[in-house]
MARLO-283650 format. One record per residue (C-alpha): residue in three letters; x, z, y. Coordinates in steps of 0.001 Angstrom, whole numbers, padded with zeros to 6 digits, always signed. Layout:
# MARLO-283650
ALAXZY/...
***
This chain:
# MARLO-283650
MET-049671+020958-039734/HIS-047775+024288-039857/ALA-043979+024242-039387/PRO-042125+025881-042314/PRO-041071+029496-041553/PHE-037355+028678-042105/SER-037526+025778-039631/ARG-039319+027953-037091/ALA-036617+030603-037381/LEU-033863+028036-036773/LEU-035794+026696-033812/LEU-036133+030178-032317/ALA-032436+030938-032807/ALA-031349+027669-031203/THR-033538+028318-028186/CYS-032282+031861-027634/LEU-028557+031369-028268/VAL-027725+027920-026821/PRO-028111+027680-022987/VAL-029276+024376-021675/LEU-026528+023161-019288/ALA-027934+019818-018154/THR-031093+017867-017843/ALA-029689+015441-020358/SER-029309+018185-022925/ALA-032843+019333-022162/GLU-034063+015802-022797/ALA-031924+015388-025905/GLN-032814+018693-027558/PRO-036176+019890-026253/ARG-037668+022824-028035/ARG-040768+024957-027561/ALA-040105+028608-028206/ALA-043008+030687-029507/SER-042931+034465-029117/GLN-042936+036512-032265/GLY-046354+037028-033674/ALA-047902+034112-031783/ALA-050382+032256-033857/PRO-049259+028787-034827/SER-051236+026001-033259/ARG-052493+022666-034459/ALA-052264+019544-032354/GLY-055608+018890-030799/SER-057174+022214-031886/GLY-058704+024488-029251/ILE-059096+024207-025509/VAL-056649+025587-022911/THR-058392+028262-020892/GLY-055462+029277-018659/ILE-051706+029203-017994/ASP-049882+032484-017423/ILE-046487+032447-015630/GLN-044014+035257-016253/GLY-040507+036013-014878/ASN-040694+033976-011687/GLN-039285+035566-008524/ARG-038910+032906-005837/ILE-040883+030010-007242/GLU-044641+030128-006882/ALA-046638+030246-010105/ASP-048764+027318-008960/THR-045602+025269-008476/ILE-044605+025954-012086/ARG-048119+025144-013319/SER-047956+021792-011506/TYR-045141+020689-013834/MET-047273+021348-016960/LEU-048841+018339-018685/LEU-051504+020612-020198/GLN-053975+022090-017758/PRO-057005+024367-018258/GLY-059756+022403-019961/ASP-057345+020181-021897/ALA-057109+020247-025668/PHE-053943+021817-027097/GLU-051331+019211-028103/GLU-047887+020038-029478/GLU-046309+016894-028000/ARG-047583+017488-024468/LEU-046502+021121-024671/ASP-042974+020081-025682/ARG-042827+017494-022923/SER-043875+020152-020407/LEU-040939+022246-021563/ARG-038569+019315-020995/ILE-039955+018712-017509/LEU-039472+022350-016497/PHE-035868+022259-017675/ALA-035285+018957-015882/THR-036212+020475-012507/GLY-032911+022359-012516/LEU-034691+025436-011179/PHE-034501+027502-014332/ARG-031749+028924-016494/ASP-034143+029381-019420/VAL-037777+028497-020185/ARG-040026+029622-023033/VAL-043476+028170-023646/SER-045824+029762-026153/ARG-049536+029795-027072/GLN-051413+033043-027186/GLY-054913+032392-028288/ASP-056445+029880-025943/ARG-053904+030548-023183/ILE-050410+029139-022554/VAL-047677+031614-021589/VAL-044659+030250-019673/GLN-041712+032634-019427/VAL-038989+031502-017001/GLU-035598+032773-015937/GLU-034737+031275-012578/ASN-031340+029874-011716/PRO-029658+031951-009013/ILE-029336+030911-005370/VAL-025888+030186-003956/ASN-025024+032733-001298/ARG-021783+031032-000225/VAL-019176+028571-001441/ALA-015507+029412-000911/PHE-012108+027936-001787/GLU-008957+029849-002630/GLY-005404+028612-003088/ASN-005817+025356-001147/SER-003336+024562+001624/LYS-002852+020777+001513/LEU-006582+020109+001852/GLY-008631+022250+004212/ASP-011891+023980+003420/ASP-013843+021514+005576/VAL-012512+018564+003585/LEU-013289+020151+000222/ARG-016706+021434+001293/ASN-017805+017890+002068/GLU-016958+016863-001499/VAL-018942+019466-003458/GLN-022678+019400-004057/LEU-023240+023162-004208/ARG-024147+024519-000814/SER-025233+027824+000620/ARG-028931+028449-000269/SER-028913+025707-002916/VAL-029848+026345-006552/PHE-026880+027163-008748/THR-026496+025501-012127/PRO-023431+025559-014393/GLN-023470+021781-014644/ALA-023357+021467-010839/ALA-020325+023759-010732/GLN-018601+021690-013401/ALA-019448+018468-011561/ASP-017907+019929-008401/ARG-014803+020905-010347/THR-014460+017331-011629/ARG-014947+015928-008137/LEU-012279+018202-006642/LEU-009824+017203-009351/GLU-010499+013549-008506/ILE-009805+014205-004824/TYR-006480+015829-005628/ALA-005613+013088-008115/ARG-006119+010454-005419/ARG-003504+012265-003398/GLY-001091+012244-006286/ARG-001629+015850-007355/LEU-002469+015244-010985/SER-001323+018705-012074/ALA-003893+020399-009833/THR-006307+022831-011478/VAL-009722+023966-010269/GLU-011667+026849-011780/PRO-015104+027818-010465/LYS-015625+031585-010459/ILE-019157+032938-010224/ILE-019694+036309-008557/GLN-023099+037833-009331/LEU-024916+039446-006418/ASP-028212+041269-006092/GLN-031530+039464-005693/ASN-030418+036789-008166/ARG-027757+035379-005832/VAL-024193+034255-006568/ASP-021017+033476-004692/VAL-019202+030391-005974/VAL-015435+030534-005512/TYR-013268+027589-006537/GLU-009824+028885-007426/ILE-007381+026027-006841/ASN-003800+025454-007845/GLU-002866+022304-005981/GLY+000283+021611-008018/ASN+002960+019137-007044/ILE+002553+015529-005957/ALA+003170+012932-008646/LEU+005061+010261-006749/VAL+005778+006672-007683/SER+009104+006893-009505/ARG+009591+003203-010183/ILE+008050-000162-009289/ASN+008479-003053-011706/PHE+007529-006722-011543/VAL+006941-008945-014560/GLY+006869-012737-014400/ASN+008588-013163-011037/ARG+011239-015858-011054/ALA+011345-017092-007464/TYR+011786-013719-005815/SER+013723-010661-006838/ASP+012211-007257-007464/SER+013880-005919-004337/ARG+012228-008607-002202/LEU+008778-008025-003670/LYS+009141-004282-003200/GLU+009275-004974+000527/ILE+005948-006821+000331/VAL+003793-004221-001409/ALA+002508-001168+000438/THR+003413+001201-002385/ARG+006943+002567-002212/GLU+009264+004295-004630/ALA+009945+007955-003924/ALA+013117+008424-001882/TRP+014774+011172+000144/TYR+014213+009337+003420/ARG+010418+009366+003056/PRO+009682+013056+003622/PHE+006820+012329+006013/SER+005425+009207+004351/SER+002549+008983+001897/SER+003382+005440+000769/ASP+005189+006782-002312/THR+002121+008742-003407/TYR+000236+007117-006237/GLU-003192+005906-005134/PRO-005199+003618-007446/GLU-006910+001895-004502/ARG-003553+000923-003058/LEU-002658-001086-006157/ASN-005497-003534-005488/PHE-004298-003838-001906/ASP-000791-004540-003216/ARG-002116-007322-005424/GLU-003628-008998-002381/LEU-000402-008561-000400/LEU+001580-010212-003199/ARG-000918-013041-003545/ARG-000866-013789+000172/TYR+002921-013679+000253/TYR+003207-016236-002539/LEU+000604-018429-000854/ARG+002675-018410+002342/GLN+005676-019593+000343/GLY+003916-022557-001277/TYR+002700-021092-004569/ALA-000889-022269-004355/ASP-001683-021403-007993/VAL-000293-017870-007979/ASN-002223-015226-009870/ILE-001442-011507-009828/THR-002834-010835-013263/SER-002568-007044-013283/ALA-001329-003945-011505/THR-000977-000944-013776/ALA+000361+002580-013443/GLU+001745+004671-016289/LEU+002253+008397-015945/SER+005639+009664-016993/PRO+005724+012037-019983/ASP+006414+015053-017769/ARG+003549+014014-015434/SER+005938+014147-012473/GLY+005706+010495-011459/PHE+004270+007057-012090/PHE+005757+003790-013242/VAL+003877+000993-011457/THR+004015-002542-012891/TYR+002741-005767-011318/THR+002357-008813-013554/ILE+002680-012161-011753/ASP+001941-015716-012796/GLU+003722-017644-010044/GLY+002684-021157-010944/ARG+004235-024177-009308/ARG+005530-024382-005746/TYR+003978-027157-003670/ARG+005027-029112-000627/LEU+002570-030672+001780/GLY+001689-034305+001251/LYS-000765-035917+003636/VAL-002189-033813+006480/GLU-005206-035398+008120/THR-007940-034409+010549/ILE-011386-035967+010712/SER-014162-035000+013093/SER-017856-035790+013007/LEU-018580-033943+016244/ARG-020150-036105+018901/ASN-018040-034990+021859/VAL-014826-033864+020149/THR-012464-036340+018508/ALA-009874-035703+015832/ASP-007117-036636+018293/GLN-008179-033795+020557/LEU-007750-031320+017712/ARG-004522-032527+016101/GLY-002460-030544+018580/GLN-003676-027368+016871/VAL-002140-028341+013511/GLU+000960-026241+012856/ILE+001826-027754+009472/SER+003532-031070+008702/PRO+004061-033275+005628/GLY+007105-032152+003708/ASP+006722-028473+004624/TRP+006167-025935+001913/TYR+002467-025206+001552/ASP+001440-022135+003558/GLY-002042-020813+002873/GLU-002113-018604+005945/ALA-000940-021453+008195/VAL-003847-023514+006881/GLU-006245-020707+007798/ARG-004703-020306+011241/THR-004950-024047+011849/ALA-008636-024076+010903/GLU-009297-021165+013262/ALA-007330-022801+016078/MET-009276-026056+015640/SER-012549-024160+015757/ASP-011494-022324+018914/ARG-010363-025554+020567/ALA-013613-027315+019719/ASN-015502-024407+021287/GLN-013453-024830+024461/LEU-014248-028552+024492/GLY-017967-027843+024554/ALA-018967-027657+020883/PRO-020401-024155+020346/PHE-021295-024612+016675/VAL-018296-025766+014672/GLU-017296-025607+011035/VAL-013731-026503+010028/THR-013177-026918+006297/PRO-009704-027562+004836/ARG-010135-029885+001847/ILE-007208-029357-000545/VAL-006174-031860-003225/ARG-003389-030889-005611/ASN-001018-033539-006953/THR+000397-031507-009800/ASP+002762-034189-011100/ALA+004255-034816-007669/GLY+004179-031166-006672/THR+002350-031856-003412/ILE-000892-030832-001767/ASP-002904-033116+000496/ILE-004970-031374+003163/THR-007799-032852+005170/PHE-009323-030741+007935/GLU-012983-031724+008143/VAL-014506-030776+011479/LYS-018258-030946+011692/GLU-021153-029305+013404/GLY-021881-025954+011835/ASN-025118-024118+011509/ARG-026661-023140+014801/LEU-026223-019398+014796/PHE-027049-016855+017441/VAL-026191-013182+017647/GLU-029371-011279+016902/ARG-027955-007772+017096/ILE-024694-005856+017351/ASP-024688-002728+015179/ILE-021988-000098+015564/THR-021172+002525+012936/GLY-018435+005082+012404/ASN-018301+006282+016016/VAL-019019+009989+015854/ARG-018067+010836+019438/THR-017373+007527+021177/GLN-020491+006224+022883/ASP-021805+002823+021821/ARG-021570+001483+025361/VAL-017799+002022+025401/ILE-017419-000220+022352/ARG-020006-002765+023493/SER-018159-003223+026780/GLU-015248-004747+024831/PHE-017381-007442+023185/ARG-016821-010959+024502/LEU-020324-012030+023472/ALA-023721-010389+023777/GLU-026912-010282+021788/GLY-028631-013638+022107/ASP-025400-015595+022657/ALA-024285-018429+020420/PHE-022141-017079+017585/ASN-018461-017754+018237/ALA-015891-016690+015649/ALA-013039-016769+018174/GLN-014892-014415+020484/VAL-015608-012095+017565/ARG-011905-011949+016697/ARG-011015-011314+020312/SER-013636-008562+020546/ARG-012160-006887+017495/GLN-008679-006983+019036/ARG-009940-005524+022313/ILE-011647-002669+020479/ARG-008439-001932+018599/ASP-006460-002050+021840/LEU-008567+000793+023233/GLY-006463+003163+021149/TYR-009502+005250+020181/PHE-009681+004077+016578/ASN-007500+003902+013486/ASP-009164+000599+012671/ALA-012048-001577+013739/THR-013735-004313+011719/ILE-016533-006721+012565/SER-018481-008388+009758/THR-021445-010740+009882/VAL-024645-010450+007862/PRO-027743-012673+007924/GLY-030301-011828+010568/SER-034079-011902+010471/THR-034084-015720+010479/PRO-031635-018284+009082/ASP-030267-019107+012546/ARG-029404-015524+013441/VAL-026619-013172+012428/VAL-026007-009473+012862/LEU-022538-008265+013826/ASN-021773-005064+011951/THR-019004-003219+013762/ASN-017378-000362+011907/VAL-014796+001867+013541/SER-012699+004716+012238/GLU-012088+007182+015021/ARG-008790+008875+015637/ALA-007968+011950+017656/THR-007714+010964+021314/GLY-006849+014365+022734/GLU-003225+015286+023195/VAL-001568+018587+023908/SER+002078+017699+024230/ILE+005114+019917+024444/GLY+008223+017823+024404/GLY+011887+017787+025062/GLY+014745+015386+024920/TYR+017462+013626+026811/SER+017762+010355+028651/THR+020666+008756+030427/ASP+018700+008556+033688/ALA+016963+011940+033822/GLY+019290+014051+031682/ALA+017895+016889+029570/LEU+014149+017164+030019/ALA+011117+019201+029056/ASP+007632+017753+029008/LEU+004262+019502+029004/GLY+001009+017606+029113/LEU-002690+017640+028363/ARG-004557+014365+027943/GLU-007898+013138+026683/ARG-008078+009338+026472/ASN-011763+009316+025550/LEU-013312+012184+027465/LEU-016590+013243+025830/GLY-016734+009831+024157/THR-017244+008070+027508/GLY-013933+006176+027516/ILE-012712+008117+030560/ASP-008970+008786+030457/ALA-008031+012146+031996/ARG-004595+013714+031936/ILE-002306+016249+033511/ASN+001373+016011+032812/GLY+004507+017772+033993/VAL+008165+016851+033492/LEU+011081+019114+034261/ALA+014467+017428+033966/GLN+017971+017759+035296/ARG+017500+014904+037747/ARG+013735+014564+037966/SER+010686+016806+038200/GLN+007192+015398+038206/LEU+003578+016559+038082/ASP+000705+014078+037675/LEU-003066+014439+037529/SER-004995+011289+036713/VAL-008495+010219+035773/THR-009691+006671+035013/ASP-013132+005343+034128/PRO-012591+001854+032674/SER-016275+000930+032900/PHE-017778+002682+035891/LEU-021591+002804+035687/ASP-021337+000395+032726/ARG-020167-002302+035124/ASN-017176-004586+035158/LEU-015383-002050+037321/ALA-012616+000415+036526/LEU-012161+003320+038929/GLY-009402+005877+038950/ALA-007569+008449+041014/ASP-004120+010031+040854/VAL-002551+013069+042437/PHE+001220+013334+042111/TYR+004298+015346+043019/ILE+007784+013946+042328/ASN+011202+015433+042940/ARG+014235+013263+042137/ASP+017942+013984+042241/LEU+019749+010805+043322/LEU+022966+012459+044443/ASP+024979+010662+041762/TYR+023613+007250+042768/SER+022929+007335+046493/GLY+023885+010792+047761/TYR+020451+012340+048409/ARG+017419+014021+046889/GLU+013898+012706+047219/ARG+010540+014482+047192/ARG+007178+012775+047415/TYR+003593+013915+046986/GLY+000212+012368+047615/PHE-002675+010586+045947/SER-003862+007123+044942/LEU-007318+005611+044544/ARG-007638+002675+042158/ALA-010234+000000+041333/GLY-010070-002973+039011/TYR-012255-005716+037560/GLU-012051-008748+035284/PHE-012744-012320+036357/ASN-012806-013422+032724/GLU-011269-012578+029376/TYR-007710-013107+030555/LEU-007682-012706+034341/ARG-007855-009264+035929/GLN-007315-007843+039393/SER-006785-004269+040534/TRP-006533-002601+043928/ALA-004978+000697+044946/TYR-004679+002771+048083/THR-001828+005270+048258/LEU-001171+008002+050781/SER+002145+009705+050221/ASN+004524+011997+052068/ARG+008170+011163+051259/THR+011069+013407+052166/ILE+014773+012624+051905/PHE+016678+015888+051892/ASP+019839+017620+050753/VAL+021832+014586+051824/ASP+025498+014698+050881/PRO+027549+015198+054073/ASN+029873+012474+052816/ALA+027055+010038+052047/SER+026790+006647+053672/LEU+025831+006686+057348/TYR+022765+004581+056507/ILE+021557+007229+054070/ARG+022291+010129+056430/GLU+020102+008377+058998/GLN+017261+008348+056460/GLU+017051+012138+056206/GLY+013630+013566+056996/SER+009963+012928+056117/THR+007805+009846+056470/LEU+004153+009170+055697/LEU+003284+006100+053639/SER-000187+004551+053897/GLN-000301+001571+051586/ILE-002842-000742+050014/GLY-001833-002898+047066/GLN-003284-005377+044637/THR-002206-006715+041253/LEU-003475-009947+039702/THR-002770-010272+035965/TYR-003240-013219+033638/ASP-002709-012002+030081/ARG-002744-014279+027014/ARG-000786-011982+024698/ASP-002122-011388+021207/SER-002056-007635+021779/ARG-001483-005380+024738/LEU-000058-002593+022569/ASP+002324-004573+020371/PRO+002600-008184+021600/ARG+004202-010703+019253/SER+002946-013971+020670/GLY+001465-015303+023882/TYR+002389-014756+027503/MET+001566-012657+030557/LEU+001904-013304+034300/ARG+001424-010609+036954/VAL+001506-010912+040757/GLY+001523-007787+042886/THR+001540-007268+046640/ASP+001748-004085+048722/LEU+000933-003764+052412/ALA+002109-000628+054240/GLY+001249+000065+057851/LEU-002420+001026+057860/GLY-001331+004195+059592/GLY+001743+006058+058469/ASP+005361+005713+059568/VAL+006465+002512+057794/SER+005224-001069+057862/TYR+006182-003664+055299/VAL+004942-006300+052913/ARG+006278-006153+049388/ALA+005560-008729+046686/ARG+006527-008885+043049/VAL+005991-011420+040274/ASP+006491-010451+036617/GLY+006195-012644+033545/ALA+006659-012345+029798/TYR+006585-014855+026975/TYR+006639-013924+023263/ILE+007641-016337+020521/PRO+006929-015269+016920/PHE+009314-016270+014146/GLU+007052-015248+011279/ARG+006582-018806+010042/LEU+010301-019547+010081/LEU+011648-016228+008830/GLY+008666-014911+006865/ASP+008338-011605+008739/PRO+006091-010876+011750/ASN+008658-008415+013112/PHE+010983-011254+014178/VAL+010011-011885+017808/LEU+011771-013491+020754/ALA+010707-011922+024069/ILE+011553-013634+027355/THR+010719-011634+030469/GLY+011462-012067+034140/SER+010743-010518+037521/VAL+011147-011442+041196/GLY+010524-009053+044093/ALA+010753-009328+047883/LEU+010315-006802+050695/GLU+009915-007494+054416/SER+009285-004927+057153/PHE+007404-005619+060394/GLY+006052-003948+063485/GLY+009220-002106+064386/LYS+008697+000417+061565/PRO+011462-000394+059053/GLU+011147+000445+055416/ARG+012941+003453+053969/ILE+015487+003450+051186/VAL+012822+004840+048834/ASP+010805+001627+049364/ARG+013578-000729+048319/PHE+014425-002303+044972/PHE+017306-001079+042830/LEU+019154-002857+040048/GLY+020761-001437+036930/GLY+019839+000732+034000/GLU+016454-000145+032560/ASN+016199-003523+034298/LEU+019854-004514+033789/ARG+021562-002974+030775/GLY+025338-002765+030883/PHE+025106-001277+034394/GLU+024308+002267+035480/THR+021020+003046+037142/ALA+021311+001521+040633/GLY+024783+000438+039555/ALA+024576-003179+040758/GLY+023768-004645+044134/PRO+024476-003632+047762/ARG+026818-000668+048129/ASP+028779+001253+050738/LEU+032355+000804+049528/ALA+033584+003885+051350/THR+031142+006309+049721/ARG+030189+004294+046600/ASP+026519+004939+047421/SER+023930+002397+046274/LEU+021780+001221+049188/GLY+019107-000839+047430/GLY+017905-004245+048556/ARG+014959-006306+049731/PHE+015207-009178+047254/LEU+015440-008636+043493/TYR+015375-010912+040470/THR+015857-010056+036798/GLN+015527-011921+033527/THR+015827-010661+029958/THR+016010-012584+026703/GLU+015620-010229+023758/PHE+015402-010993+020063/ARG+013710-008241+018064/PHE+014242-008024+014341/PRO+013769-005632+011432/LEU+016880-004007+010051/PRO+017701-004397+006337/LEU+016492-000875+005638/PRO+013250+000510+004219/GLU+010431+000147+006707/GLU+009551+003845+006430/ILE+012755+004815+008195/GLY+011308+003216+011318/LEU+014429+001412+012539/THR+014231-001897+014389/GLY+017021-003822+016043/ARG+017358-006065+019034/ALA+019937-008293+020666/PHE+019604-009026+024353/VAL+021017-010671+027431/ASP+020016-009297+030860/VAL+020536-011193+034091/GLY+019801-009856+037560/GLY+020659-009923+041226/LEU+019864-007795+044281/SER+020491-008486+047973/GLY+019126-007955+051467/SER+020468-004548+052335/THR+021551-002963+055611/LYS+024283-004760+057504/GLY+027299-002785+058561/PRO+031016-002182+058168/GLY+032108-001440+054625/ILE+028763-002526+053124/VAL+028878-005274+050527/ASP+025769-007299+049849/ASN+026276-009990+047248/GLY+023186-011191+045408/SER+025048-013319+042883/PRO+023931-012891+039271/ARG+025128-010003+037165/VAL+024943-010339+033398/GLY+024828-007721+030685/ALA+024639-008396+026963/GLY+024417-006185+023937/VAL+022508-004864+021000/GLY+020169-001950+020532/VAL+018328+000102+017940/SER+014970+001828+018198/TRP+014090+004592+015781/ARG+010553+005888+015509/SER+011701+009174+014108/PRO+009472+012121+013130/PHE+010691+013763+016343/GLY+009878+010940+018711/LEU+011158+007548+019810/ILE+014933+007248+020093/ASN+016478+004248+021840/LEU+020143+003350+021621/ASP+021563+000450+023632/PHE+025132-000804+023598/ALA+025701-003307+026402/GLN+028700-004885+028052/ALA+028707-005958+031693/VAL+029733-009587+031186/VAL+029476-010753+034792/LYS+029965-008118+037490/LYS+031610-007262+040772/ASP+034537-004887+041069/TYR+032455-002333+042934/ASP+029560-002318+040433/GLU+029068+000779+038290/THR+028914-000149+034603/GLN+027597+001685+031589/PHE+028277+000725+027988/PHE+025954+003151+026206/ARG+022394+004168+027027/PHE+020581+006839+025108/GLY+016994+007930+025382/PHE+015265+010566+023320/GLY+011956+012318+023595/THR+009436+014006+021389/ARG+005880+015254+021558/PHE+003989+017415+019129/
***
C-alpha cells in the first residue's frame, strides 16, 4: 500500500531536520528515509539483489551490512527495513542513517559519528583532571555522540554536587578537527560550596539539639572549620547520621527508637542547606532479668557470666549487649569450644518499662575458612595484609580472630580503613573472608619547624616510605637541627622478612646534644644498630638489637662538676639488648582499653670501653569510661616504669648511660631537674635506679570536635638514685610528685602540647618547671 505523498513529505522532513540524539529516540521514532525519485515499494514485493553502502569512512561496509535484517535473496519488507534502520542508529556509530530502495537494491547512506581525539577540562581547581577523567565515559579514540557528552556533563555535576558545589556549571565544547575527529573540552565553573547552615531535630525530648549535634557526623558551618569537610552537605552522610543517632539512643536505653527521616532543604539563595532529623524516641527501658544459659558440652553458664557487663536495674544499652555477646563467644573459644553462637533473647515489658535479656549460648554451625580474598590494595602486596591475619585458610572460623585481624591491618597505618566481611563458601560449612582496604599515601616528605621546651627552636627535614614498593618495608631518613639537639637517622625495617615471623631492621645514626644547661657538657654519638624481632603469639613479642656506638663528651664547662670533667673524651659502646612485650591493648595507635607490659635488658661489654647490665620494666593500663560517661574519649591511663643499671668488669658506665628524671617522665620538673646533683655546680649527674608512675585522665573539652582540642589531668611520681659518691653530691631517691593539667591541640600546623604542672613534692635543690610547651609541624 502506497504512503500518501503528504505523509511521505513529512516523513522526509522529520528525518532530515531532527538529529537522533539517543538510541531511545531512535527506537521511539524510527523512520526510513527514501531518496527523491525512488520508487515506492510494497511489502513482500521483489527480491533484494544487493546492499550498497555509501558515506562510510572508518567502518567497513560488510560490518554495516551485518546489521541489516534484509540480506540479498530476501523478499523486500517495509517492517524489516525499518527495523534495520533502528538497529543501525542503536549502534551509536552513526550521526545519521538513510535507507532507501532503488530497484531491487537497498542503498544505505551513513554519516559516521566522529572519533574523540582528546578529552580536556578547563576551569577546575578543586578536583583534578585525573579525578574527573575517571568519571566521564568519553575517552580518547572512543566514538563521540552528543548524548554521551550530555551524560558526562550530568555525571560531573553530580560529582560536584556531592562535594557541596551545587552552583557548579559544566558545558561540553566540541572542537571539530580534520579526518572526522573532535576534541571534547568540558568548561567548568566550580562555584562555591553550599555548606550546612543549620541542623534541626524534631521529636527529641530526652536530649537537646546541642547534644544531638555532637552525635551526628554532619556539622554546621562555622569559622573554626576552615579545613574540615564535615559541614559540607553530602547525601550519603545523612544515612550515616541516622545510624549514629539510632545507636546513641540504643546506648541510652531507648530500645524502640526510630529515626524516621533525615532531610535536607536548600536555602532560597542556594548558599546552604537546612538539615532536619525526625526522631521517634519511644520509651526508655531499664534492665530486668539478665540470665545466661549454655547448651555447650564443655562450657557452663557460670564460666561465661564473668563476661556480662550489664546488671539488672541499669538502663538498657544495646551496644553493651552486643559487646557481652562477643565477649562470651570469645571466652567460649578460649575454653575449647571453636564453634559458638551467642544469641541475646530480648523480652520487653512495656508496662513495667523493663527489658529481660537471656544470653543463649549454643554450638554454632561448623564453619571453616575456605578462602581469604583481598581487594582495594593497589600497591600493597597481598602477603603484607595476609601476614596480619590471626587465622589461615582451612582454619575453623573464629569471629574474635577476624576482629583482631581487622584491627591489626588497621594498625599497619597503610590504609584509611579496612573491613572484613563473610560470604558463603562453596559448601554450607565454609565461608570466604572478603577483605577490603582503602589505601592511603604512605610516603612522606616532611619539612617542619617548631619549638619544644627541651630542644628549643627546631627544624626538621625527612623522607620516609612506610610501605616501600608495597612490601611493608619501612625506610626513612630524617634530620633534626635544633638549638640543643642535632640528629640524623637512616633506618630500614622489614616487618616480615622472607614472609616469616621475623622482623629485621638496621639503623645508622648521628646525634649531637647540648646539655650545658643541665649537666655542663655536650654529647656526640654516632654508630649503627641491627634489629630482629618475632612473635610468640598474638600478644607476646620479643626483639633483639645490637648497637655499636662511639660516644664523645666534649666542650665541658670548666666550672662543671668534677665527676663530669672526668668524663670528657670518647668511649666505644658495644651492646646487645632484648625487649619482651606483652600487649593486650585494643589498639597500638590509639589505646583506650587493655594493658601492656614490657621488659628490656641491655648488656654492654662485648668489646668496647664500658661494661654494664641495664634493665627496665614498663607497664601501662587503660580504663575506658565510655559506658559511664557516654564518650569513648574519656580514658584513664595508668603507666609506670622501673629501671636499674649496674656496671661490672672494672669498666664503669658513663654519664650518657645513666637514667635521668624530669621533663617528659616527671612533669613539674625541668629535664634532668630531679635526682642526684652536685650542689656546688647545680649539675645533674643521673642515677642507676629510676622509678616513675603516671596517672592521667584524658577527656574531651566542651568544644566542637573539629577544633581538635583534648584535655588531661595528671599526677606524676618518680624517684632517681644511685649516683656517684662524693663531697657536695646529694643522692636522695625519695619520691618527687608533680601534678597538673594539659591540653593537646591537633592543629592544622601540627600537634601542640601544653602542660601546666606544679612540683608538689620536691627537694630544695631540684629544678622545677611550671609550663612545658611543645610544637611541631610537618607538611
